[in-house]
C-alpha positions as CSV (number, residue, x, y, z in Angstrom):
1,X,67.4,82.6,-94.8
2,X,68.1,84.8,-97.8
3,X,67.0,88.2,-99.1
4,X,67.1,88.6,-102.9
5,X,68.2,91.9,-104.2
6,X,66.6,93.0,-107.5
7,X,66.5,96.2,-109.5
8,X,66.6,97.7,-113.0
9,X,69.9,98.1,-114.8
10,X,71.9,101.1,-113.4
11,X,69.8,101.2,-110.2
12,X,72.9,100.5,-108.1
13,X,71.7,97.2,-106.7
14,X,75.0,95.4,-107.3
15,X,76.9,98.4,-105.8
16,X,74.6,98.2,-102.8
17,X,75.1,94.4,-102.5
18,X,78.9,94.9,-102.6
19,X,78.7,97.5,-99.8
20,X,76.4,95.5,-97.6
21,X,78.4,92.3,-97.8
22,X,82.0,93.7,-98.3
23,X,82.2,92.0,-101.7
24,X,85.0,93.5,-103.7
25,X,83.9,92.4,-107.2
26,X,83.7,95.2,-109.7
27,X,81.1,95.0,-112.5
28,X,80.4,97.0,-115.6
29,X,78.0,99.9,-115.8
30,X,75.0,97.7,-116.5
31,X,76.1,94.7,-114.4
32,X,77.9,92.7,-117.0
33,X,77.2,89.2,-115.5
34,X,74.5,86.6,-115.4
35,X,75.4,84.7,-112.2
36,X,74.0,85.5,-108.8
37,X,76.2,86.3,-105.9
38,X,75.6,85.5,-102.2
39,X,77.1,87.5,-99.4
40,X,76.8,88.0,-95.6
41,X,76.2,91.2,-93.8
42,X,76.8,91.6,-90.0
43,X,73.9,93.1,-88.1
44,X,75.1,96.2,-86.2
45,X,74.1,95.9,-82.6
46,X,75.2,98.4,-79.9
47,X,73.8,96.0,-77.2
48,X,76.3,93.3,-78.2
49,X,79.2,95.8,-78.2
50,X,78.3,97.0,-74.7
51,X,78.0,93.4,-73.4
52,X,81.4,92.7,-74.9
53,X,82.9,95.7,-73.1
54,X,81.7,94.1,-69.9
55,X,83.0,90.6,-70.5
56,X,86.0,91.3,-72.7
57,X,85.5,88.0,-74.7
58,X,88.1,86.4,-76.9
59,X,85.5,86.4,-79.7
60,X,82.6,88.6,-80.7
61,X,80.0,87.2,-83.1
62,X,77.1,89.3,-84.3
63,X,74.0,88.1,-86.0
64,X,74.1,88.1,-89.8
65,X,71.8,88.7,-92.8
66,X,72.4,86.8,-96.1
67,X,71.8,88.7,-99.3
68,X,71.7,87.3,-102.9
69,X,72.3,89.7,-105.8
70,X,69.9,88.3,-108.4
71,X,70.8,89.5,-111.9
72,X,68.0,89.9,-114.5
73,X,67.9,87.5,-117.3
74,X,69.6,88.6,-120.6
75,X,67.3,89.5,-123.5
76,X,67.8,88.5,-127.1
77,X,70.5,91.1,-127.5
78,X,72.5,89.9,-124.5
79,X,71.5,92.8,-122.4
80,X,69.7,92.8,-119.1
81,X,66.0,91.9,-119.6
82,X,63.3,90.2,-117.5
83,X,63.4,89.6,-113.8
84,X,64.8,86.2,-112.8
85,X,61.5,85.1,-111.3
86,X,62.6,81.5,-110.7
87,X,65.4,82.5,-108.4
88,X,63.4,85.2,-106.7
89,X,60.8,82.6,-105.7
90,X,63.4,80.8,-103.6
91,X,64.1,83.9,-101.5
92,X,62.6,84.4,-98.0
93,X,62.2,88.2,-98.6
94,X,63.0,90.6,-101.4
95,X,64.7,94.0,-101.6
96,X,64.0,96.1,-104.7
97,X,66.5,98.9,-105.4
98,X,65.0,101.9,-107.2
99,X,67.0,104.6,-108.9
100,X,66.4,108.2,-108.0
101,X,69.6,109.8,-109.3
102,X,70.4,111.4,-112.6
103,X,73.5,110.5,-114.5
104,X,74.2,111.9,-118.0
105,X,76.7,109.1,-118.7
106,X,74.2,106.4,-117.7
107,X,70.6,107.4,-118.8
108,X,67.7,105.6,-117.2
109,X,66.5,102.6,-119.3
110,X,63.0,104.0,-119.3
111,X,64.1,107.5,-120.1
112,X,62.9,109.4,-117.1
113,X,63.6,108.9,-113.4
114,X,60.6,107.7,-111.4
115,X,61.1,105.3,-108.5
116,X,57.4,104.8,-107.9
117,X,56.8,103.8,-111.5
118,X,59.7,101.4,-111.4
119,X,58.3,99.8,-108.1
120,X,54.8,99.5,-109.6
121,X,56.3,97.8,-112.7
122,X,57.9,95.2,-110.4
123,X,54.8,94.7,-108.4
124,X,52.7,94.3,-111.5
125,X,55.0,91.5,-112.7
126,X,54.7,89.8,-109.4
127,X,50.9,90.1,-109.4
128,X,50.6,88.7,-112.9
129,X,52.8,85.7,-112.2
130,X,51.0,85.0,-108.9
131,X,47.6,85.3,-110.6
132,X,48.6,82.8,-113.3
133,X,49.6,80.3,-110.6
134,X,46.4,80.8,-108.6
135,X,44.1,80.4,-111.6
136,X,45.9,77.2,-112.8
137,X,45.6,75.7,-109.3
138,X,42.0,76.7,-108.9
139,X,41.2,75.1,-112.3
140,X,42.9,71.8,-111.1
141,X,41.0,71.9,-107.8
142,X,37.7,72.4,-109.6
143,X,38.2,69.3,-111.6
144,X,39.3,67.3,-108.6
145,X,36.2,68.4,-106.6
146,X,33.9,67.2,-109.4
147,X,35.4,63.7,-108.9
148,X,35.3,63.7,-105.0
149,X,34.4,66.0,-102.2
150,X,37.3,66.9,-100.0
151,X,37.3,69.3,-97.0
152,X,41.0,69.9,-97.5
153,X,40.5,70.9,-101.1
154,X,37.5,73.1,-100.2
155,X,39.7,74.9,-97.6
156,X,42.5,75.4,-100.2
157,X,39.9,76.7,-102.7
158,X,38.5,79.2,-100.3
159,X,42.0,80.6,-99.5
160,X,43.0,80.8,-103.1
161,X,39.8,82.5,-104.1
162,X,40.6,85.2,-101.6
163,X,44.0,85.5,-103.0
164,X,42.7,85.7,-106.6
165,X,40.3,88.5,-105.6
166,X,43.2,90.5,-104.1
167,X,45.4,90.0,-107.2
168,X,42.6,91.0,-109.6
169,X,42.2,94.2,-107.6
170,X,45.9,94.9,-108.1
171,X,46.8,94.2,-104.4
172,X,49.8,92.1,-103.5
173,X,49.1,89.0,-101.4
174,X,51.2,90.4,-98.5
175,X,48.2,92.8,-98.1
176,X,45.8,90.0,-97.4
177,X,45.1,89.1,-93.8
178,X,45.9,85.4,-93.5
179,X,46.0,83.2,-90.5
180,X,48.8,80.7,-89.8
181,X,46.9,77.8,-91.3
182,X,46.3,79.8,-94.6
183,X,50.0,80.9,-94.7
184,X,51.1,77.3,-94.2
185,X,48.8,76.2,-97.1
186,X,50.2,78.9,-99.4
187,X,53.9,78.4,-98.5
188,X,54.5,75.8,-101.3
189,X,53.4,78.2,-104.0
190,X,56.3,80.6,-103.3
191,X,54.1,83.5,-104.3
192,X,56.2,86.6,-105.2
193,X,53.7,89.2,-104.0
194,X,53.4,87.4,-100.6
195,X,57.1,87.7,-99.8
196,X,58.1,90.5,-97.4
197,X,59.5,93.5,-99.4
198,X,62.1,96.1,-98.6
199,X,62.0,99.1,-100.9
200,X,65.3,101.0,-101.1
201,X,65.5,104.3,-103.0
202,X,69.0,105.0,-104.2
203,X,69.6,108.8,-104.0
204,X,72.0,111.3,-105.6
205,X,74.4,112.9,-103.1
206,X,72.6,116.2,-103.5
207,X,69.4,114.5,-102.1
208,X,71.1,113.1,-99.0
209,X,69.1,114.1,-95.9
210,X,65.9,114.4,-97.8
211,X,62.9,112.1,-97.3
212,X,61.9,110.8,-100.8
213,X,58.8,109.1,-99.3
214,X,57.4,112.5,-98.2
215,X,56.3,113.0,-101.8
216,X,52.6,112.7,-102.4
217,X,53.0,109.9,-105.0
218,X,54.3,107.5,-102.3
219,X,51.2,108.1,-100.1
220,X,49.2,105.1,-101.3
221,X,52.2,102.8,-100.9
222,X,53.6,103.7,-97.4
223,X,52.1,101.6,-94.6
224,X,51.4,98.4,-96.5
225,X,51.8,95.2,-94.5
226,X,55.1,93.4,-94.5
227,X,56.7,96.2,-96.5
228,X,59.5,98.5,-95.4
229,X,60.9,101.6,-97.0
230,X,64.3,103.3,-96.7
231,X,66.7,105.3,-98.8
232,X,70.4,105.2,-99.4
233,X,73.1,107.1,-101.4
234,X,75.2,104.2,-102.5
235,X,77.9,106.6,-103.9
236,X,78.2,108.3,-100.5
237,X,78.2,105.0,-98.6
238,X,81.0,103.8,-100.9
239,X,83.0,106.9,-100.0
240,X,82.4,106.4,-96.3
241,X,83.5,102.7,-96.5
242,X,86.9,103.8,-97.9
243,X,87.5,106.4,-95.2
244,X,89.0,106.2,-91.8
245,X,86.2,105.7,-89.2
246,X,86.9,109.0,-87.4
247,X,86.9,110.9,-90.7
248,X,83.7,109.1,-91.8
249,X,82.0,110.0,-88.6
250,X,83.1,113.7,-88.9
251,X,81.8,113.8,-92.5
252,X,78.5,112.3,-91.4
253,X,78.2,114.9,-88.6
254,X,79.0,117.7,-91.1
255,X,76.2,116.4,-93.4
256,X,73.7,116.1,-90.5
257,X,73.5,112.3,-90.8
258,X,72.8,110.3,-87.6
259,X,73.5,106.9,-88.8
260,X,74.8,104.9,-91.8
261,X,72.2,104.1,-94.4
262,X,73.7,100.6,-94.7
263,X,73.0,100.0,-91.1
264,X,69.4,101.0,-91.6
265,X,69.0,98.6,-94.5
266,X,70.5,95.7,-92.6
267,X,68.3,96.4,-89.6
268,X,65.2,96.7,-91.8
269,X,66.2,93.4,-93.5
270,X,66.5,91.6,-90.2
271,X,63.1,92.9,-89.0
272,X,61.5,92.1,-92.3
273,X,62.5,88.4,-91.8
274,X,60.7,88.6,-88.5
275,X,64.0,87.9,-86.6
276,X,65.0,89.0,-83.1
277,X,68.3,88.4,-81.3
278,X,69.1,86.8,-77.9
279,X,72.6,86.8,-76.5
280,X,75.0,84.4,-74.9
281,X,77.9,86.0,-73.0
282,X,81.1,85.0,-71.4
283,X,84.9,85.3,-71.5
284,X,85.2,83.0,-74.5
285,X,82.5,84.6,-76.7
286,X,79.7,87.1,-76.7
287,X,77.3,86.2,-79.5
288,X,74.0,87.4,-80.9
289,X,71.7,84.5,-82.0
290,X,69.0,85.2,-84.6
291,X,65.7,83.4,-84.1
292,X,62.2,83.9,-85.5
293,X,59.9,86.0,-83.3
294,X,57.8,83.6,-81.3
295,X,60.4,80.9,-81.1
296,X,60.3,78.9,-77.7
297,X,63.3,78.6,-75.4
298,X,63.6,75.0,-76.3
299,X,63.8,75.8,-80.0
300,X,66.3,78.6,-79.2
301,X,68.5,76.2,-77.4
302,X,68.5,74.0,-80.6
303,X,69.8,77.0,-82.6
304,X,73.0,76.8,-80.5
305,X,73.3,73.0,-80.5
306,X,70.9,70.1,-80.8
307,X,72.4,68.5,-77.6
308,X,71.4,71.6,-75.6
309,X,67.9,71.2,-76.9
310,X,67.8,67.5,-76.3
311,X,69.0,67.8,-72.7
312,X,67.2,71.1,-71.9
313,X,66.6,71.7,-68.2
314,X,66.0,75.5,-67.9
315,X,67.2,78.8,-69.3
316,X,68.7,81.4,-66.9
317,X,67.4,84.7,-68.5
318,X,68.0,88.4,-67.9
319,X,67.5,91.5,-70.0
320,X,70.7,92.8,-71.5
321,X,70.4,96.3,-69.9
322,X,69.7,94.7,-66.5
323,X,72.9,92.7,-66.9
324,X,74.9,95.8,-67.8
325,X,73.5,97.7,-64.8
326,X,74.2,94.8,-62.4
327,X,77.6,94.1,-63.8
328,X,77.5,90.2,-63.7
329,X,75.1,87.3,-63.8
330,X,75.8,86.7,-60.1
331,X,74.7,90.2,-59.3
332,X,71.5,89.8,-61.3
333,X,70.8,86.7,-59.3
334,X,71.2,88.6,-56.1
335,X,68.9,91.4,-57.3
336,X,66.3,89.0,-58.5
337,X,66.4,90.1,-62.1
338,X,67.8,86.7,-63.3
339,X,64.8,84.4,-64.1
340,X,64.6,80.7,-64.6
341,X,62.5,80.0,-67.7
342,X,61.2,76.7,-69.0
343,X,60.8,75.1,-72.4
344,X,57.8,77.1,-73.4
345,X,59.2,80.5,-72.6
346,X,59.2,82.9,-75.6
347,X,62.6,84.7,-75.7
348,X,62.3,88.4,-76.1
349,X,64.6,90.6,-78.3
350,X,67.6,91.5,-76.1
351,X,67.4,88.6,-73.7
352,X,70.7,87.2,-72.4
353,X,70.3,83.5,-71.9
354,X,72.4,80.7,-70.3
355,X,71.0,77.2,-70.9
356,X,71.3,74.5,-68.4
357,X,71.1,71.0,-69.9
358,X,72.0,67.4,-69.2
359,X,72.6,64.6,-71.7
């Protein structure tokens, strides 16, 4: 699963991508490249660290998020131009980086700094593209229904008409309440405004600690479905990444910062993809496994290995904090906190699971 990162020239999106994924490539002030880059970010999880302290494993494997830095298409003059919509459509979710910092050496392409305006411009492009797709498909359905009646086409027509009404009102499709059947029907269209969206405002160092979303102009945007908002100072995060961990922690304390902005972004990305983590533990490895919320125990077993899914018998399950408190799986069994779950059990975020199987 991939999250596509987009943003205007000089927004800091490639800098943020490099920080999230540990990519060392240096680019010019305005990007200076046309190829997309893919990178992996580890999901910080204090629960996994505490479990590892209990088991002292040979290997520690966190969950990960995959990011794609999607460059804009070059315009006629070779500079950054339109959004690369074709590649953005292949993403599972999108992150838009918005510039909120001034830089005399790098003026904003639009002249003035306004993150809300920049976000609305992106959303307007998404709405326009989605509307064109919906109208074209509805036209095709109308012609087909004149030739033959079809319950399937009628159902698709009804859903698309709801979508078109939302788009014409200037509302992204992620705002529309859709059941699973409707979402499945729309999946093949890869609508841009239906994709979960993470909005990241890139601040100046002088703005660190402030809440940019407290400004009145954000009021109508905050709280939209399947949309998350956070802020970062990519310059500061870059400095922290180069520092000794103890020195970085001391600087954050002096600045009144409780956590790394990068960690917030990764966590928000993980949640936006509707992912949770279950854990497997032992002396060989402690590992966090990402699964979609609502995944069954049988399907979770298949994430580890298809043989485990095929020969599934049961899943010995305990909450991570109950395991820490007890000190071992055997102690959890004695306390009665270790449960035996079947194929249809829905793993919860933070479950520690040991699968019994036979093939």
